[in-house]
FIVOVEX-657569 format. One line per 2 residues: number of its first residue (from 1); their letters; for each residue x, z, y of N, C-alpha, C. Coordinates in steps of 0.2 Angstrom, whole numbers, plus 5000, padded with zeros to 4 digits. Layout:
<sites>
NUM = A = X/Z/Y/X/Z/Y/X/Z/Y  ...
</sites>
This chain:
<sites>
1 = MP = 5272/5179/5286/5276/5174/5289/5283/5176/5286  5287/5171/5284/5293/5172/5281/5299/5173/5286
3 = IY = 5304/5176/5283/5310/5177/5288/5315/5171/5287  5317/5168/5292/5321/5162/5292/5328/5163/5296
5 = DY = 5333/5160/5294/5339/5160/5298/5340/5155/5303  5342/5157/5309/5342/5152/5315/5349/5153/5317
7 = EC = 5352/5147/5320/5359/5147/5323/5358/5145/5330  5361/5150/5334/5362/5148/5342/5369/5146/5343
9 = KK = 5370/5141/5346/5377/5138/5348/5381/5143/5351  5378/5147/5355/5382/5152/5359/5383/5159/5356
11 = CG = 5378/5161/5353/5378/5168/5350/5379/5169/5342  5378/5163/5339/5379/5163/5331/5372/5164/5328
13 = VF = 5372/5166/5321/5367/5166/5317/5363/5173/5318  5356/5172/5317/5351/5178/5317/5345/5176/5313
15 = ES = 5342/5181/5311/5336/5181/5307/5330/5181/5312  5324/5178/5310/5318/5178/5314/5312/5177/5309
17 = IE = 5307/5181/5311/5300/5179/5307/5297/5174/5311  5295/5168/5308/5292/5163/5311/5287/5159/5306
19 = RI = 5283/5155/5309/5279/5151/5305/5283/5146/5301  5280/5143/5296/5283/5139/5291/5285/5132/5295
21 = ND = 5281/5130/5300/5283/5123/5303/5287/5124/5309  5289/5130/5311/5294/5131/5317/5301/5130/5315
23 = TW = 5304/5124/5317/5311/5123/5316/5315/5125/5321  5312/5127/5327/5316/5129/5333/5313/5136/5335
25 = TS = 5317/5140/5338/5315/5146/5341/5320/5148/5346  5318/5153/5351/5323/5155/5356/5327/5161/5353
27 = CP = 5333/5161/5355/5338/5166/5353/5336/5173/5356  5336/5178/5353/5334/5184/5356/5339/5187/5361
29 = TC = 5345/5185/5360/5351/5187/5365/5351/5183/5371  5352/5177/5371/5353/5173/5377/5346/5169/5379
31 = GK = 5342/5168/5374/5335/5164/5376/5336/5157/5375  5341/5154/5373/5342/5147/5372/5339/5145/5365
33 = NS = 5337/5138/5365/5334/5136/5359/5339/5136/5353  5337/5138/5347/5341/5139/5341/5337/5135/5336
35 = KR = 5341/5132/5331/5339/5128/5326/5339/5132/5320  5333/5131/5315/5333/5134/5309/5338/5131/5304
37 = II = 5342/5135/5301/5347/5133/5296/5345/5135/5289  5348/5131/5284/5346/5133/5277/5350/5139/5275
39 = SM = 5347/5143/5272/5351/5149/5269/5350/5150/5262  5354/5154/5259/5354/5155/5252/5350/5161/5250
41 = GG = 5344/5161/5249/5340/5167/5247/5341/5168/5240  5340/5175/5238/5340/5177/5231/5346/5177/5227
43 = VN = 5352/5176/5231/5358/5176/5228/5361/5184/5228  5362/5187/5222/5364/5194/5222/5371/5194/5219
45 = IV = 5376/5195/5222/5383/5196/5219/5385/5203/5221  5381/5207/5224/5383/5214/5226/5385/5219/5220
47 = NE = 5381/5218/5215/5381/5222/5209/5386/5220/5204  5391/5216/5206/5396/5213/5201/5401/5218/5199
49 = DV = 5403/5223/5204/5408/5228/5202/5405/5235/5203  5402/5237/5197/5398/5243/5197/5402/5248/5193
51 = LH = 5401/5255/5194/5404/5260/5191/5404/5260/5184  5399/5258/5180/5398/5258/5173/5403/5253/5170
53 = VR = 5404/5247/5174/5408/5242/5171/5415/5245/5171  5417/5248/5177/5424/5250/5177/5425/5256/5171
55 = QS = 5420/5260/5171/5421/5265/5165/5421/5262/5158  5417/5257/5157/5417/5253/5151/5424/5250/5149
57 = AE = 5427/5247/5155/5433/5244/5154/5439/5249/5152  5438/5255/5155/5443/5260/5154/5442/5263/5147
59 = AL = 5436/5263/5144/5435/5266/5138/5437/5261/5132  5436/5254/5134/5438/5249/5129/5445/5247/5129
61 = LD = 5449/5248/5134/5455/5245/5135/5460/5251/5137  5466/5250/5135/5472/5254/5138/5475/5249/5143
63 = KE = 5475/5251/5149/5477/5247/5155/5484/5244/5154  5489/5248/5152/5496/5245/5152/5496/5240/5146
65 = SA = 5494/5242/5140/5494/5237/5135/5490/5231/5135  5484/5232/5139/5480/5226/5140/5483/5221/5144
67 = AR = 5487/5223/5149/5490/5218/5153/5495/5213/5149  5497/5215/5144/5502/5211/5139/5498/5208/5133
69 = DP = 5492/5210/5133/5487/5207/5127/5487/5200/5127  5488/5197/5121/5488/5189/5120/5481/5187/5121
71 = RP = 5476/5191/5121/5469/5188/5122/5467/5188/5129  5465/5182/5132/5464/5182/5139/5458/5186/5141
73 = HA = 5453/5186/5137/5447/5190/5140/5449/5198/5140  5453/5200/5137/5456/5207/5137/5460/5208/5144
75 = RD = 5464/5203/5145/5468/5204/5151/5464/5203/5157  5459/5199/5157/5455/5198/5163/5451/5204/5164
77 = LA = 5448/5207/5159/5444/5214/5160/5449/5219/5163  5455/5220/5160/5459/5225/5162/5461/5224/5170
79 = KN = 5462/5218/5171/5465/5216/5178/5459/5216/5183  5453/5214/5181/5447/5213/5186/5441/5216/5182
81 = PT = 5439/5222/5182/5433/5224/5178/5427/5223/5182  5424/5217/5181/5418/5215/5184/5413/5214/5178
83 = RS = 5407/5214/5180/5401/5213/5175/5402/5207/5171  5404/5201/5174/5405/5195/5170/5411/5195/5165
85 = NL = 5416/5198/5167/5422/5199/5163/5420/5204/5157  5417/5209/5158/5415/5214/5153/5410/5210/5148
87 = KR = 5405/5206/5151/5401/5203/5146/5405/5198/5142  5410/5194/5145/5414/5189/5141/5418/5193/5136
89 = YL = 5421/5199/5137/5425/5203/5133/5420/5205/5127  5415/5208/5128/5410/5210/5123/5408/5204/5118
91 = KA = 5407/5199/5121/5405/5193/5117/5411/5191/5113  5416/5190/5115/5422/5188/5112/5424/5193/5106
93 = EG = 5423/5199/5107/5425/5204/5102/5419/5206/5097  5413/5203/5098/5408/5204/5094/5404/5210/5095
95 = LR = 5405/5213/5101/5402/5220/5102/5396/5219/5107  5392/5224/5107/5386/5224/5111/5385/5231/5114
97 = YA = 5380/5231/5119/5379/5237/5122/5375/5242/5118  5375/5248/5118/5372/5253/5114/5364/5253/5115
99 = EN = 5362/5252/5122/5355/5253/5123/5351/5247/5120  5353/5241/5123/5350/5235/5121/5354/5229/5123
101 = EG = 5352/5223/5121/5356/5217/5123/5356/5216/5130  5361/5215/5133/5362/5214/5141/5363/5220/5145
103 = GA = 5363/5226/5142/5366/5232/5145/5361/5235/5150  5355/5233/5150/5349/5236/5154/5347/5242/5151
105 = PP = 5344/5247/5155/5342/5253/5152/5337/5251/5146  5336/5256/5142/5331/5255/5136/5324/5253/5138
107 = RY = 5321/5249/5135/5314/5247/5137/5310/5252/5133  5306/5256/5137/5301/5261/5134/5295/5258/5132
109 = RR = 5292/5259/5126/5286/5256/5124/5280/5261/5127  5275/5258/5128/5269/5261/5130/5266/5265/5124
111 = PE = 5265/5271/5125/5262/5275/5119/5255/5272/5117  5254/5273/5111/5247/5270/5109/5242/5274/5112
113 = GP = 5236/5271/5113/5230/5275/5116/5227/5279/5111  5222/5283/5113/5219/5287/5109/5214/5283/5104
115 = DS = 5213/5286/5098/5208/5282/5093/5201/5284/5096  5198/5279/5099/5192/5280/5102/5186/5280/5097
117 = KA = 5187/5277/5092/5182/5277/5086/5181/5284/5083  5187/5287/5082/5187/5294/5079/5184/5299/5084
119 = IT = 5186/5298/5091/5183/5302/5096/5176/5302/5096  5173/5295/5096/5166/5294/5096/5163/5297/5090
121 = ND = 5165/5296/5085/5162/5299/5078/5162/5307/5079  5167/5310/5081/5168/5317/5082/5163/5320/5087
123 = LY = 5162/5316/5092/5157/5318/5097/5150/5318/5095  5149/5312/5091/5142/5311/5089/5140/5316/5083
125 = KK = 5145/5318/5079/5144/5323/5074/5143/5330/5077  5146/5332/5082/5145/5338/5086/5138/5338/5089
127 = HR = 5136/5332/5092/5130/5332/5095/5124/5333/5090  5125/5329/5084/5120/5330/5079/5119/5337/5077
129 = ER = 5125/5341/5076/5125/5348/5074/5122/5352/5079  5123/5351/5085/5120/5355/5091/5113/5354/5092
131 = EA = 5111/5348/5091/5104/5346/5092/5099/5346/5086  5102/5348/5080/5098/5348/5074/5093/5353/5074
133 = IE = 5087/5352/5071/5082/5356/5070/5082/5358/5063  5082/5365/5062/5082/5368/5056/5075/5370/5054
135 = IR = 5073/5368/5048/5066/5371/5046/5068/5376/5040  5065/5382/5040/5066/5387/5035/5060/5388/5032
</sites>
């Protein structure tokens, strides 16, 4: 069952696990009927100001001279080092992340599997040698 947001007129907003068709539920605090409200799920703005963005801004710009820079993207990054400002700065300057496009960690490729045909042939050859009958 999914988690929905409900609003109690007395206590405020709370979350509850309910069936899809339940538009009303009782408030866990006061017990009054509470109506389901629309909530914005899947919105993630928590990671907008992360350490690597601030460190990248410090490495790319001198804070004092960037405040007087005629380029607006440089001023914005120096004033407010967020992921979106860094991305805009890199695009305007024609730069890109070292790892790969978008700044994510490098994507590792799965190593190639063993050569099963060579292994089969080697096993068959050893089997023939082991089971061979010599006539002298």
